[in-house]
C-alpha positions in Angstrom: 0.1 0.2 0.1 1.5 3.0 -1.1 1.7 5.6 2.1 -0.5 9.1 1.7 0.5 12.1 3.2 -2.4 13.6 5.2 -3.1 16.8 7.2 -5.6 17.4 9.3 -6.1 20.8 11.1 -8.6 22.1 14.0 -9.8 25.6 14.7 -7.0 27.2 17.2 -8.6 28.2 20.8 -8.0 32.0 21.8 -5.9 31.8 25.1 -7.8 34.4 27.1 -9.7 31.9 29.5 -9.6 28.4 30.0 -10.2 25.6 27.8 -14.3 24.4 27.2 -15.7 21.3 25.7 -15.5 23.2 22.5 -12.1 23.0 22.4 -11.7 19.5 23.6 -14.3 18.5 20.7 -12.1 20.1 18.1 -9.1 18.0 19.6 -11.0 15.0 19.9 -12.6 14.8 16.3 -9.3 15.8 14.9 -7.4 13.2 16.7 -9.8 10.3 16.1 -9.4 10.7 12.5 -5.3 11.0 12.7 -5.4 8.3 14.5 -7.7 6.3 12.0 -5.8 7.3 9.1 -2.6 6.2 10.6 -3.8 3.1 11.1 -4.6 2.5 7.2 -0.7 3.2 6.8 -1.1 7.0 6.1 1.3 9.6 7.1 -0.4 12.3 9.2 0.4 16.0 10.0 -2.0 17.1 12.8 -2.1 20.7 13.5 -3.1 22.0 17.0 -1.9 25.3 18.2 -3.4 28.5 20.1 -4.5 32.2 19.0 -2.5 34.5 21.1 -2.9 38.0 19.8 -5.8 40.6 20.0 -7.5 43.3 22.9 -8.8 40.8 24.6 -5.5 39.3 25.6 -3.9 42.7 26.3 -7.1 43.7 28.7 -6.3 40.2 30.6 -2.8 41.1 30.9 -3.2 44.3 31.9 -5.3 43.3 35.0 -2.9 40.7 35.8 -0.3 43.4 35.5 2.0 41.5 33.3 3.1 42.0 29.6 0.8 40.3 26.9 3.4 38.2 26.0 3.8 36.6 29.7 0.2 36.3 29.9 0.1 33.9 26.8 3.4 32.3 27.9 1.4 31.3 30.9 -1.9 30.6 29.5 -1.3 28.8 26.5 -0.2 26.0 28.5 -4.0 25.3 29.9 -5.0 24.4 26.4 -1.6 22.6 25.8 -2.1 20.3 28.9 -5.9 19.7 27.8 -4.4 18.3 24.5 -1.8 16.0 26.4 -5.0 15.1 28.9 -6.9 14.1 26.0 -3.7 12.2 24.5 -4.6 14.0 21.0 -1.7 12.8 18.7 -0.6 16.4 17.3 2.5 16.3 15.3 2.6 20.1 15.0 1.8 22.7 17.7 1.6 26.5 16.6 1.7 29.7 18.7 0.5 32.8 16.3 3.4 34.7 18.5 5.9 32.3 17.3 8.5 34.2 15.0 8.1 32.3 12.1 4.7 32.6 12.3 4.6 36.3 12.5 6.9 36.5 9.4 4.9 34.3 7.2 1.8 36.0 7.9 3.8 39.5 6.9 4.6 37.5 4.0 1.2 36.7 3.3 0.0 40.2 3.9 2.5 41.2 0.9 1.5 38.7 -1.4 -1.9 39.5 -0.9 -1.6 43.4 -1.7 -3.3 42.8 -4.9 -6.6 42.4 -3.3 -5.7 44.8 -0.4 -7.2 48.2 -0.1 -8.0 50.7 2.9 -11.1 52.0 3.7 -13.3 53.7 6.9 -15.1 51.5 9.2 -18.3 53.1 10.6 -20.3 51.0 13.3 -20.5 48.2 15.7 -17.9 46.2 17.4 -17.7 43.7 20.1 -14.4 43.2 22.0 -15.6 39.7 23.5 -16.0 38.5 20.0 -13.4 40.6 18.5 -15.7 41.1 15.6 -17.9 43.7 13.8 -21.9 43.8 13.7 -24.1 44.9 11.2 -26.8 47.7 12.2 -29.5 44.7 11.7 -27.8 42.4 14.0 -27.1 45.0 17.0 -31.2 46.2 16.7 -32.1 42.4 16.7 -29.8 41.8 20.1 -31.2 45.3 21.8 -27.7 47.0 21.6 -26.4 44.3 23.6 -24.1 41.3 22.9 -26.0 38.5 24.3 -22.8 36.3 24.5 -21.0 38.9 26.8 -23.6 40.9 28.3 -22.2 44.2 27.3 -23.2 46.9 24.6 -21.6 46.8 21.4 -19.1 49.8 21.0 -19.4 52.3 18.0 -16.2 52.6 16.5 -15.0 54.9 13.5 -11.6 54.0 12.2 -9.7 53.6 9.0 -8.7 49.8 8.3 -7.3 47.7 5.6 -9.8 45.4 3.9 -9.1 42.0 2.1 -11.4 42.2 -1.2 -12.8 38.8 -0.2 -15.7 39.7 -2.7 -13.5 38.9 -5.9 -13.1 35.6 -5.5 -17.1 34.8 -4.5 -17.8 32.8 -7.8 -14.6 30.4 -7.2 -15.7 29.9 -3.8 -19.1 29.1 -4.7 -18.3 27.0 -7.3 -15.5 24.7 -5.3 -18.4 24.4 -2.6 -20.8 23.2 -5.3 -18.6 20.8 -7.2 -17.2 19.3 -4.0 -13.6 20.7 -4.5 -13.9 22.3 -0.8 -16.8 19.9 0.8 -18.7 20.9 3.9 -19.9 18.5 5.8 -22.7 18.2 6.8 -24.5 18.9 3.7 -27.2 21.1 5.4 -24.3 23.6 6.7 -23.3 23.8 3.1 -27.0 25.1 2.3 -26.7 27.5 4.9 -23.4 28.8 3.8 -24.3 29.2 0.3 -27.5 31.2 1.2 -25.6 33.4 3.6 -23.3 34.2 0.1 -26.1 34.4 -2.2 -25.3 38.1 -2.4 -21.5 37.3 -2.8 -18.8 37.0 0.1 -18.3 40.3 1.9 -15.0 42.4 2.0 -13.5 41.9 5.5 -11.4 44.5 7.7 -8.0 42.8 8.2 -6.2 45.5 10.3 -7.3 47.8 13.0 -5.2 51.2 14.0 -2.5 50.8 16.3 -4.5 53.1 19.0 -7.6 50.5 19.0 -5.4 47.3 18.7 -1.8 47.3 19.7 -1.0 43.7 20.6 -0.5 41.8 17.2 1.6 41.5 14.0 2.4 44.8 12.9 1.1 45.6 9.0 4.1 45.5 6.8 4.9 49.3 5.5 2.5 50.7 8.0 3.7 51.4 11.5 0.2 52.8 12.2 -1.6 49.5 11.7 -1.9 46.0 13.4 -3.3 43.0 11.6 -6.4 41.8 13.0 -7.0 38.3 14.0 -8.8 36.8 10.7 -5.8 37.0 8.8 -3.3 36.2 11.3 -5.1 33.6 13.2 -6.7 31.5 9.7 -2.8 31.7 8.3 -1.9 29.3 11.1 -3.1 26.4 9.3 -0.4 26.5 6.3 2.6 28.7 8.4 2.4 25.4 10.9 3.3 23.5 7.9 6.6 25.8 7.4 4.7 28.2 4.2 6.0 29.9 2.6 10.2 29.1 3.5 10.5 25.5 5.1 10.7 22.8 2.8 8.0 19.9 2.7 4.9 21.9 3.3 3.5 21.3 -0.2 3.1 17.4 0.5 0.6 18.0 2.9 -1.4 21.1 1.7 -4.5 21.0 0.7 -5.5 19.9 4.4 -7.7 16.6 4.0 -9.9 17.7 6.5 -10.3 21.2 8.9 -12.2 20.6 12.2 -14.5 23.5 13.1 -17.2 24.7 15.1 -20.5 25.6 13.3 -20.1 29.3 14.8 -16.9 29.8 12.5 -18.0 28.1 9.5 -18.6 31.6 8.0 -15.1 32.7 8.4 -13.5 29.1 7.5 -15.8 29.0 4.1 -15.5 32.4 3.1 -12.7 34.5 4.6 -9.9 31.4 4.6 -10.6 30.5 0.9 -10.3 34.0 -0.1 -7.1 34.3 1.4 -6.0 31.2 -0.2 -7.0 31.8 -3.4 -5.7 35.4 -3.2 -2.3 33.1 -2.2 -2.9 30.8 -5.4 -3.0 28.0 -3.2 -5.6 25.1 -3.1 -8.7 25.1 -0.7 -9.0 22.5 1.9 -10.6 19.1 0.8 -13.4 19.1 3.3 -14.5 21.2 6.5 -15.9 19.1 8.9 -18.5 21.2 10.8 -19.4 20.4 14.4 -22.1 21.3 16.5 -22.0 22.7 20.1 -22.8 20.6 23.2 -25.5 22.1 25.3 -26.2 20.9 29.4 -29.8 19.6 30.0 -30.9 21.4 26.8 -29.3 24.8 27.3 -26.6 26.6 26.3 -23.3 26.6 28.2 -23.1 30.1 30.1 -20.7 31.0 32.8 -23.8 33.3 34.2 -25.8 30.3 34.2 -23.3 28.5 35.9 -23.8 25.3 33.7 -19.9 25.2 32.5 -18.7 21.7 32.1 -14.9 21.7 32.5 -13.4 18.8 30.1 -10.4 18.5 32.4 -12.6 17.5 35.6 -14.2 15.0 33.4 -11.0 13.5 32.7 -9.6 13.7 36.0 -12.7 11.8 37.4 -13.5 9.5 34.8 -10.0 9.0 32.7 -9.1 9.8 29.1 -11.1 7.0 27.5 -14.1 7.7 29.2 -14.2 11.4 27.9 -13.4 10.1 24.6 -16.2 7.7 24.6 -18.9 10.0 25.5 -18.3 12.8 23.1 -17.5 10.5 20.4 -20.7 8.4 20.7 -23.1 10.3 22.5 -22.5 13.7 20.9 -23.4 13.5 17.6 -20.1 14.2 14.7 -22.0 16.8 12.7 -25.0 18.2 14.9 -25.5 19.7 18.3 -25.3 17.2 21.4 -26.5 17.0 25.1 -24.6 16.7 28.3 -25.6 16.1 31.7 -24.2 14.4 34.5 -26.8 11.9 34.7 -26.5 11.1 30.8 -22.5 10.7 31.1 -22.5 8.7 34.0 -25.5 5.9 33.0 -23.3 5.9 29.7 -20.2 5.2 31.6 -21.5 2.6 34.1 -23.8 1.0 31.9 -21.9 1.1 28.6 -17.9 1.1 29.7 -18.1 -0.5 32.9 -21.1 -3.0 32.2 -20.6 -3.9 28.5 -17.0 -3.6 27.7 -15.1 -3.6 31.0 -16.9 -6.6 32.2 -16.7 -8.3 28.7 -12.9 -8.0 29.0 -12.4 -9.1 32.5 -14.8 -11.9 31.9 -13.1 -13.5 28.7 -9.7 -12.5 30.6 -10.5 -14.3 33.4 -12.3 -17.6 32.1 -9.0 -18.3 29.9 -6.9 -17.8 33.2 -9.3 -20.0 35.1 -10.0 -22.9 32.7 -7.0 -22.9 30.5 -4.2 -21.8 32.5 -4.0 -18.5 30.5 -3.3 -19.9 27.1 -5.7 -19.0 24.1 -6.7 -22.0 22.1 -6.8 -22.1 18.1 -10.1 -20.8 16.3 -11.6 -20.0 13.2 -12.4 -16.2 13.8 -15.3 -15.4 12.0 -14.8 -11.6 10.8 -17.6 -9.6 11.4 -18.8 -7.2 8.5 -17.2 -3.6 9.5 -18.2 -2.3 6.1 -20.6 0.3 8.1 -17.7 1.1 10.5 -15.4 2.6 7.6 -18.0 3.9 6.0 -19.0 6.1 8.9 -15.4 6.8 9.0 -15.2 8.2 5.8 -18.1 9.8 6.0 -16.8 11.6 9.5 -19.8 10.3 11.0 -17.6 8.7 14.1 -20.5 8.5 16.6 -22.2 6.1 14.1 -18.7 4.1 13.3 -19.0 3.8 17.4 -22.3 2.4 17.2 -21.0 -0.4 15.2 -18.0 -1.0 17.4 -21.1 -1.6 20.3 -23.2 -3.8 18.5 -20.0 -6.2 18.4 -19.2 -5.8 22.0 -23.3 -6.4 22.9 -23.3 -9.5 20.4 -20.0 -11.1 22.2 -21.8 -10.4 25.5 -24.8 -11.8 24.2 -22.7 -15.1 22.7 -21.5 -15.7 26.0 -24.5 -16.0 27.8 -25.9 -17.9 25.2 -23.0 -20.7 25.3 -22.4 -20.4 28.7 -18.6 -21.4 28.9 -18.9 -22.0 32.5 -21.2 -25.1 32.0 -19.4 -26.5 29.4 -16.4 -26.4 31.6 -18.0 -28.4 34.2 -18.4 -31.2 31.5 -14.6 -31.2 31.1 -13.6 -34.8 32.1 -17.3 -36.4 31.6 -17.5 -35.5 27.9 -14.5 -36.1 25.4 -15.8 -32.8 23.5 -16.1 -30.5 26.2 -12.3 -29.5 26.5 -12.1 -28.7 22.4 -15.4 -26.8 22.9 -14.3 -24.9 25.7 -11.2 -23.7 23.9 -12.7 -22.8 20.6 -15.3 -20.7 22.7 -12.6 -18.9 24.7 -10.4 -18.5 21.2 -13.4 -17.0 19.5 -14.1 -14.6 22.5 -10.3 -13.3 22.5 -10.3 -13.2 18.9 -13.7 -10.9 18.8 -12.2 -8.9 21.5 -8.8 -8.4 19.9 -11.1 -7.1 16.5 -12.7 -4.6 18.8 -9.6 -3.8 20.3 -8.6 -2.7 16.5 -11.4 -0.8 16.0 -11.3 1.2 19.2 -7.8 2.3 18.3 -9.0 5.7 17.2 -11.4 6.3 20.3 -10.2 4.7 23.1 -6.6 4.3 22.8 -5.7 3.5 26.2 -8.1 0.7 26.2 -7.4 -0.6 22.9 -3.7 -1.0 24.1 -5.0 -2.6 27.3 -7.1 -5.5 25.0 -4.1 -6.0 22.8 -1.8 -6.6 26.2 -4.1 -8.9 27.1 -5.0 -11.1 24.4 -2.1 -10.5 21.7 0.6 -13.0 22.7 -1.5 -15.8 22.9 -1.4 -16.0 26.8 -3.2 -14.1 29.0 -1.5 -12.7 32.1 -3.4 -12.3 35.1 -4.9 -9.1 35.2 -4.2 -5.9 36.8 -7.5 -4.6 37.6 -11.0 -3.2 35.7 -10.7 -1.4 33.1 -13.9 1.2 34.2 -14.5 0.5 37.9 -17.9 1.6 38.6 -18.4 5.4 39.7 -21.2 7.3 41.0 -19.6 10.9 41.7 -22.5 13.2 40.6 -25.7 10.8 40.7 -27.0 8.1 42.8 -25.7 4.9 43.1 -29.1 3.0 41.9 -27.5 -0.3 43.8 -26.5 1.5 47.0 -28.7 0.3 50.1 -31.6 2.8 51.0 -30.8 4.9 54.0 
């Protein structure tokens, strides 16, 4: 098989706060795809990083009495640590304060010169979003930003603009003919509706008096680059664009993972930048939904924000990865509650899978001194699993794995190996029959382990360690011990 070089990128989080579930979901989905493609024998570069310029950063730094650089040097580590805790197998980490990125972005600015012009902006701005809003949007929100609970600011300033409108036809055609595929389909339709009157030109700088912490505009000391040109360019600068060898082997990205709230920037502005540079567009944008809590949007003021680090610390990496890959639809909004999470953890991970691994290992140790016999393995048809992975519907692929887990449990309950063991010494067929049953179970678990590699890497490794060598070592504990940290244990004695 020829090794194909692939590249996946995920949206870089802004480092002015602590990581949230949306960031974790970006990292997780990109990591699942990366591990799956590596399993298929491909070489994958997988970018993660942090967005570190802008007014919110300088404001936070001022509050703490430190420089913006000192602030981002400390706070980017929260995101780097979450990536590590999630076991995200990234090969490339970028900070937008990296010297190479800064010089590459200035090069990009100069190359885009034919599509850059100066104009005066007079309108509404929200510091929290670092974004401009139209009169219509501001009226719709009664003058207050609903996300930040603060009034929009009226600003009038001279900025540089990117003539994104010049690329409207090329962008529309690329989306319609699938050169740049937007997944899922309904997000594609939403975006095409949004640009029916054309892609809007976009402000790509702000006066230094309004924005001091950012990349200086080449040849204009009074202007600083605005977030979109700076942050979006990371997807190519991290590969080494324009001056480091090898970046062309990986661009265009096979997949870019983004949340639905930033689709318009990634399907409109980012392609305009790439077309202006003469580069190919990413092949696919995987647009995931938002995680809501008990049917309500997460909000600090409501107090229903779920901390991904807390979940990982309390239940382990694979428990987090399991819930958010299977119970949160990859291409739609999904709901989290502690009740739902613990029901999935205790009922599915602990009961269905953890107990299955334990049962099979302990029976092989008990009845066959740990030696796994020979068996003809019935290969399950996993075409639906692979189809789902290719369609970027990871939750559906996980459903296929769980069908196998449940059918193996059912098989054990039906054939009752412990009953067969009782017949050894009485029935000459009992011993080979038992060996065949247990070898079948071990083989099926190894196949489950293979399918879990992209999703639950620690559990997959444990399954392979237990059953790969043909001799099961006595096990070192339970895969997913029952935990009732946020809900009541239904089996606990009543007070």
